[in-house]
N, C-alpha and C positions, 0 to 999 in steps of 0.2 A: 503493500499499499504506499501511495506517496504522501508526503506531508502536504496537507491542503488545510484550509479553514476548518475549524471544528474537529481536528484530529489530535489525540493525545499522544505526545511524543515522549519517549524515554531515552536519556542519553547519558553517557559517561562524560566528563568534563575535568578539565585542568585549567586553572587560571595562574598566569605568571605576570610579571611585570615586563617592560618593554626589553630588559636585559636577562629574560628568561629565569628570574629568580622566583621560585615557586611561592605563590600566595596561598592557593587552596586547590587541593584536589578532592572531589566529591568522594566520601567514604560510600555513600549511596547514590544511586543514580539520580539526576534530576528528571523531574516529570512535569510537564507543563501543557497548558491548553493552547494549540497554536491558532492564531488567526486574529491577532489584534486585541487580546484581552490584557495586555500589559503584565504578562506573567514572567515574561523575559525581555531582555534588550531588543528594541526593533531591528537593529543590525544583524543580530544572531537570528532572529525570526526570519528576516529577509533572506539570509544566506541558507536556511534549512528548507524554505518553501520549494515544494516540489521534488525534494530528495527522499531516498528510502533507507531502510535499515542498511546498516553497513557504511553508511556514508560518513566521512570524517573530514574535518577541516580545522585550520587554525585561522582566527581572525584578529586582525588588529583593531582594537577599540580605543579611539582617543577619548580623552575626558567627556567630551559632549555626547559620545555614543554610550557612555557608561554612568559614571556616578556624578558627572558634571565638573567644573571648574571649581577651584579651591576659592572659597568666600571668606576673606578676613574679617567681614561683617558678623560672621557667625561665631566669632570668639567672644567670650563673656567672663568678665571678672565678677564675682560675687562675693559678698561677705561669709565667712566660714560658718556663721551662726545660721544660716538659712539651710544647712545640711545636716542629715542625721549622723550619729556616730555609730560605728567607726565608718570612716571615709577614706577610700583608697583611690589612687590614680587608677583609671580604666573603668571605674563605676560609671553607670550611665543613668541620665535622668530625662524625662520628657518635660519640655519647656516651649515657650514661644521665643522667637527671636526679638532682639532688644527694639528694633524699629517697627514693631507690630502695633499699630494704632488700636486702642481699646474698641472702637466702633467697628473695625475690621476683623476682630477676633474671631468671630464665627466662621469667617471664610478663610482665615489664615490657618495652615497646618501647623501642627506642633512639630517640632524637631527634637530628635535624640541628641542630647548633649553628653559628651564624654568628658570625664575629669581627667585634664592633663597635667595639672600641676596643683600642688597644696602648699602654700607658704604664710606662715604666721596666721593672720586672720582673713586670708583670701583664698579663693579657689578659682582656678582658671577652667574654663569650660569650653569646648569646642563642638560646634553642631554640624561641622561638615562630617560626611561619610569618611571613614578611614582611608577610602581609596580615592577621594574627591582629588582632581588635578593630575591623576596618574594615568598614563597611557598603558593599557592592559594587552595581553595577549590571551585569547579565550580558545582552547582547543576542545572540540566536541566529536563524539563518535555516536551516531544514532543506533540504539540497541533494538527499539521497538517503535512501532507506529500502529495506533488503533483508532477506530471511530469513537469520538466522545459520545457520552450518553446525553439524553435531553436533559436530564437534571444537571450535567456537568456544564452544558452549555448555557443553561438557564442561570446557573451561579456564576459563570464566568471563571471556573477554575476546576482542576482535576479532583475527584474523590478517591478515596480507597488507598491502596499501598503506595506510600511516599508522596501522597497528595494531600489535600485538606480533608480533614474529618469534622464532621457535625455531631456534637454530642451535647447533652444537657449541661454540661459544666463550663460550657463556651463562654459564659458571661461571669464566671466565678471572680474574676478580677476586676469587674466593673466597679468604678467608684475609688479604685486605688490611684489617688493622684500622683503618690511619689513611688515610682517603680525603679529599683535599680537593678542592674545586671553587671556583676563583675565580668570583664573580659579577661580571657586567658590566653 
């Protein structure tokens, strides 16, 4: 089966920087719904269009094709008192960019800010994706292609193994304004 709109693609991948330093090699294959559902970078989706199982390629992704350019405006310095203890470099928090106007807050998307430095009574946060501003190489090998189910198409993502799962605990974290995730 060829990769076309509304097909589910299973692929192995490896992500490196432009000098071929390994950034990530998927332990599990990636599985995504093909056809403009924003489940994968458009340049990768475009390269896989019409391909079949066994197809392999390596793509150069410039920052604008992947995580965007680095934005110095997304660096924040906040008082240490605004954060829980313990606090470590690498922890992440959800927040709004500095220049977001209160009246536009409902339209503005929150960013994930990573703690990059802790000094005395100040904390430095970076709202850029860790790979922002970096040219990347994305190697991919297509392992499987199948038709998406009507439910997957309606939801805009893959269900089942390595895809999204719907269960009753999905809203378990709703209301947690301060979510932190240490990065290893």
